[in-house]
C-alpha positions in Angstrom: 17.0 -4.6 2.8 17.1 -3.6 6.5 15.4 -0.4 7.6 18.7 1.3 8.2 19.9 0.4 4.7 16.7 1.7 3.2 17.0 4.9 5.2 20.6 5.3 3.9 19.4 4.7 0.4 16.6 7.2 0.6 19.0 9.8 2.0 21.0 9.6 -1.2 18.1 10.2 -3.5 17.3 13.6 -5.1 13.6 12.9 -5.0 13.8 12.4 -1.2 15.6 15.7 -0.5 13.9 18.6 1.1 13.2 21.4 -1.3 14.5 24.8 0.1 11.9 26.6 -1.9 9.0 25.0 -0.2 10.1 24.7 3.4 7.5 27.3 4.5 4.7 26.0 2.3 2.5 25.4 5.3 2.5 29.2 6.0 1.5 30.2 2.4 -1.9 31.3 1.0 -3.6 29.1 -1.6 -2.4 31.4 -4.4 1.2 31.3 -3.1 1.1 27.5 -2.8 -0.1 26.9 -6.4 2.4 29.5 -7.7 5.2 27.7 -5.9 4.0 24.4 -7.4 3.7 25.9 -10.9 7.3 27.4 -10.7 8.6 23.9 -9.7 6.7 22.2 -12.5 8.4 24.5 -15.0 11.6 22.6 -14.3 10.1 19.4 -15.7 10.4 20.1 -19.5 13.9 21.4 -19.0 14.9 18.1 -17.4 13.2 16.1 -20.1 15.0 18.1 -22.9 18.3 16.7 -21.7 16.9 13.1 -22.2 15.6 13.6 -25.7 18.3 11.5 -27.4 17.7 8.6 -25.1 13.9 8.9 -25.6 14.4 8.9 -29.3 16.5 5.8 -29.1 13.8 4.1 -27.1 11.3 5.1 -29.8 13.4 3.5 -32.5 13.6 0.3 -30.5 9.9 0.3 -29.9 9.2 0.8 -33.6 11.6 -2.1 -34.5 9.7 -4.3 -32.0 6.3 -3.4 -33.4 7.5 -4.2 -37.0 8.6 -7.6 -35.8 5.3 -8.4 -34.0 6.7 -7.4 -30.6 5.0 -5.2 -28.0 5.7 -2.3 -25.7 5.2 -3.2 -22.1 5.3 -0.8 -19.2 5.9 -2.0 -15.6 5.9 -0.1 -12.4 4.5 0.2 -8.9 2.1 2.8 -7.4 2.0 6.1 -9.3 4.5 4.9 -11.8 2.6 1.8 -12.6 -0.7 3.8 -12.9 0.9 6.1 -15.5 2.0 3.1 -17.5 -1.5 1.6 -17.4 -3.0 4.9 -18.4 -0.8 5.5 -21.4 -1.3 1.9 -22.6 -5.1 2.2 -22.3 -5.1 5.3 -24.4 -3.5 3.7 -27.4 -6.3 1.6 -28.8 -8.9 4.4 -29.1 -6.3 7.0 -30.3 -4.4 4.9 -32.8 -6.8 2.1 -33.6 -4.4 -0.6 -32.4 -5.0 -3.8 -30.5 -5.0 -3.6 -26.7 -2.2 -6.2 -26.8 0.2 -3.9 -28.6 0.9 -1.6 -25.6 0.3 -3.0 -22.1 0.7 -1.6 -18.7 1.5 -3.8 -15.7 1.2 -2.5 -12.1 2.5 -4.2 -9.0 -0.5 -5.6 -7.1 -2.6 -6.0 -10.2 -5.9 -4.4 -11.1 -6.8 -3.4 -7.6 -3.6 -1.4 -7.3 -4.8 1.0 -10.0 -7.2 2.6 -7.4 -5.9 1.4 -4.1 -2.4 1.0 -2.6 -1.5 -2.7 -2.2 0.8 -3.2 0.8 4.2 -4.6 -0.1 3.5 -5.0 -3.8 6.5 -3.0 -4.9 8.8 -5.1 -2.8 8.1 -8.5 -4.4 10.8 -9.6 -6.8 9.0 -12.8 -7.8 5.7 -11.1 -8.6 7.0 -9.0 -11.5 8.5 -12.1 -13.2 5.2 -13.9 -12.8 3.3 -10.9 -14.2 5.6 -10.9 -17.3 5.2 -14.6 -17.7 1.5 -14.2 -17.5 1.5 -12.1 -20.7 4.1 -14.3 -22.4 6.7 -11.6 -22.4 9.5 -12.5 -24.9 12.7 -11.2 -26.5 10.6 -9.5 -29.2 9.1 -7.1 -26.7 10.4 -3.9 -25.2 10.1 -3.4 -21.4 10.0 0.1 -19.9 10.5 0.0 -16.2 9.1 3.1 -14.5 10.2 4.2 -11.0 11.1 7.7 -9.8 13.5 6.2 -7.2 15.2 3.8 -9.6 15.3 1.2 -6.8 11.9 -0.4 -6.7 12.5 -4.2 -6.3 9.5 -5.2 -8.3 10.7 -3.2 -11.3 14.4 -4.1 -10.9 13.5 -7.8 -11.0 11.4 -7.3 -14.1 14.2 -5.5 -16.0 16.7 -8.2 -15.1 14.3 -11.0 -16.3 13.6 -9.1 -19.5 17.3 -8.6 -20.2 18.0 -12.3 -19.6 15.5 -13.1 -22.3 17.3 -10.7 -24.7 14.5 -8.1 -24.8 15.2 -4.4 -25.1 15.0 -2.8 -21.6 14.4 0.9 -20.8 14.6 2.5 -17.3 12.7 5.7 -16.6 13.8 7.2 -13.3 14.3 10.6 -11.6 17.4 9.8 -9.6 20.9 9.4 -11.1 23.1 6.3 -10.9 20.3 4.0 -9.9 20.2 0.2 -10.0 17.6 0.3 -12.7 19.9 2.4 -14.9 22.7 -0.1 -14.3 20.5 -2.9 -15.7 18.7 -1.3 -18.6 19.9 -0.9 -22.2 18.5 2.6 -22.4 18.3 5.1 -19.4 15.9 8.0 -19.4 16.9 10.0 -16.3 14.4 12.9 -15.8 16.3 14.7 -13.0 13.6 17.1 -11.9 15.0 17.7 -8.4 13.5 17.7 -5.0 9.7 17.7 -4.8 7.5 20.5 -3.3 6.4 17.9 -0.7 9.4 15.9 0.3 9.4 12.5 -1.3 6.0 13.0 -3.1 7.2 11.7 -6.4 3.7 11.8 -7.8 4.4 15.5 -8.4 7.3 16.6 -10.6 8.7 13.1 -11.1 5.2 11.9 -12.0 4.7 14.8 -14.4 7.9 13.9 -16.1 6.9 10.3 -16.4 3.5 11.3 -18.0 5.2 13.6 -20.5 7.8 11.0 -21.5 5.2 8.2 -21.9 3.3 10.5 -24.2 6.4 10.9 -26.3 7.2 7.2 -26.4 3.8 6.0 -27.7 3.0 9.1 -29.8 6.3 9.1 -31.6 6.3 5.4 -32.1 2.8 5.4 -33.5 3.6 8.3 -35.8 6.6 6.3 -37.1 4.2 3.4 -37.7 2.0 5.5 -39.9 -0.8 6.0 -37.4 -1.2 9.6 -38.4 -1.4 11.6 -41.7 0.1 15.1 -41.4 -0.9 15.7 -37.7 -4.3 14.0 -37.9 -5.2 10.9 -36.0 -6.4 9.0 -39.0 -6.6 5.6 -37.2 -8.8 6.9 -34.4 -11.6 4.5 -33.4 -15.0 6.2 -33.7 -16.4 4.5 -30.6 -18.7 7.3 -29.4 -20.5 10.3 -30.9 -17.7 12.7 -30.2 -15.2 10.5 -32.0 -17.6 9.8 -34.9 -17.8 13.6 -35.4 -14.0 13.8 -35.1 -13.6 11.2 -37.8 -15.8 13.3 -40.2 -13.7 16.3 -39.3 -10.5 14.5 -39.9 -11.5 13.4 -43.4 -12.6 16.9 -44.2 -9.3 18.4 -42.9 -7.2 15.9 -44.8 -9.0 16.1 -48.1 -10.7 19.5 -48.0 -13.9 17.9 -48.9 -17.3 18.9 -47.6 -19.2 17.3 -44.7 -21.6 15.3 -47.0 -18.8 13.7 -49.0 -16.8 12.9 -45.8 -19.8 11.2 -44.2 -20.7 9.3 -47.4 -17.1 8.0 -48.0 -16.6 7.2 -44.3 -19.7 5.0 -44.4 -18.4 3.2 -47.5 -15.0 2.8 -45.8 -16.7 1.2 -42.7 -15.9 4.3 -40.7 -12.1 3.9 -41.2 -10.9 7.5 -41.6 -7.6 6.5 -43.2 -9.2 4.4 -45.8 -11.8 7.1 -46.5 -9.0 9.7 -47.0 -7.1 7.4 -49.3 -10.2 6.8 -51.4 -10.9 10.5 -51.8 -7.3 11.6 -52.4 -6.5 8.8 -54.8 -9.9 8.5 -56.5 -9.6 4.7 -56.1 -12.5 2.4 -55.1 -12.5 0.9 -51.6 -10.7 -2.4 -52.3 -8.0 -0.9 -54.5 -7.4 1.9 -51.9 -7.3 -0.7 -49.1 -4.7 -2.9 -51.0 -2.5 0.1 -51.7 -2.6 1.1 -48.1 -1.7 -2.4 -47.0 1.2 -2.6 -49.4 2.6 0.6 -47.9 2.3 -0.7 -44.3 -0.7 1.6 -43.6 1.4 4.7 -44.2 -1.0 7.0 -45.9 1.4 9.7 -47.2 3.6 7.0 -48.7 0.6 5.3 -50.3 -0.7 8.5 -51.9 2.7 9.1 -53.5 
């Protein structure tokens, strides 16, 4: 794309427009600046609310993929890519799943998580190579993230995934984008012009973070990774999480600390199994088999 074409493209984007509410931001006090930013940020949940049916549809497709051995793959460049990597990295400790189940890919690779990699978002070949590197297949779900909706790296990835027959999702903050044209499901968080013109790490980025939270949390809940609203598959990998595991068992069963600690130890520190053992009165192996026969869904197993 020539520079003139790119300028014309940017001129059409909501996220590149000047926000009339912040044109005098350089004359404001610190309190006035943060109040302005806060007022603009309040528009983000309202924009997301309009997308809830499409977000829910994406969750259903992700759960279907998980149940068939597929994965959720995020792909993006810059801020968008970093949010994908962040959300994916939170899934193993929170839900006790493999790091392969949800993966984040960022243009430019690992170094791009902390530093900008020049030209990475413009490569249409690199994203395909990155997907091939993880053996992306039709069983997986690809969520392309880009506020602009025009990032070449992400567009190419979505096109490749669609050719394979995988479910594709576009998460953008501009309407009628190329990414939306390609994807099976469009999540358009139209948050409006940024406080700093074109700084899509702000409202657009906040919207991305909130939606990513929804996608993984709702999918994991549907997969039985919680009981009531407790994270029963949390991995107790540090002292805080070990204490949380004890607390989770106590909250789920109304037992005392001593019983929670004793049964947790017997259950190899698996909170879900410990809860199953206490609520059902079954020994470890029988409780484990019953959980497995109910796909790890604790409420269903208890019934």
